[in-house]
N, C-alpha and C positions, 0 to 999 in steps of 0.2 A: 503494501498500499504509498508506503514511503514514499518509495522507487515512484509511485506514478505521479506525488506531488513535485516530486522533485525534477523531473522529467515537462513539467508544467513550466512549475518556475523555469526553471533553463530555456526551454521553447514560445514560450508565451509572453503577457503583461503580469506583471509581478503585484498589480491590484489585482490581475480576471484569475489567479490561480490562487491569491491570501481570500478573496472571499467564496471561492468553489470549494477551497478547504472548510472553510469557516458555515457556509452550505451543507456541506457534507456531514460535519460533525453535527449540527443543530439536527439534520434530518433525520444522523440515523442514532444519537446519543440515546431516544426516548426505547426507540427498540432492541438495542444491546439492553438497558436494563430491565425491562418487558423479558426479553430471555432471557437472562440471566436471572431473573424471578421466575420464570418457566423452569429455564433446569433445577434452580436450587430447591421447588417442590419434586419434581421427578425423583431426580437423586434425593433430597435429603428423607 
């Protein structure tokens, strides 16, 4: 994952890549937390 953002930073706009990175994080953090909770319930 980190390599994708590094590539974006190298090839594209600095502001565009950081915006995309932030957008991706905000989009995915809730689902990642949600998945962790489900996994915790299944495993626990």
